[in-house]
C-alpha positions, 0 to 999 in steps of 0.5 A: 557591518555585522555578519554571521555564518548564515549570511545575516548582515545588518548596517545603518545608512541614510537614504536622503535625510532618513536614517535606515537599517539595511538587513540582508541574509541568504534564503536558499540560493538567493539573497533577501534584504529589508530596509527599516526606518531607524526611528520607528522601525517600519519596513519601507523596502524589500528586495531579493537577488542572486547576490547580497549586493543585488538584493540590497540595491533592490531594497534600497530602490524600493525604500527610495520610492516609498520615501519619495511617495511620502514626501509627495503626499506631504507636499500635496497635503500642505498645498491642499491645506493652503488652498482651504485657507 
């Protein structure tokens, strides 16, 4: 994990099958975190908390929800296209 004096840190991980970047930093007395997809760089999750771990956990949960909704939408689209055939 890359880190600096201002508390900024960046690391890569997988959420399901998706490669993501987790970025976190201190914002006053709180911590904020953001999750982005590695391939496109879309922000898919954000979180805040009283610690880096709390903020990152909230952002990861938010990103999981977005990815689950995308998966459900793709499954629905596939099912709908099969009904039309």
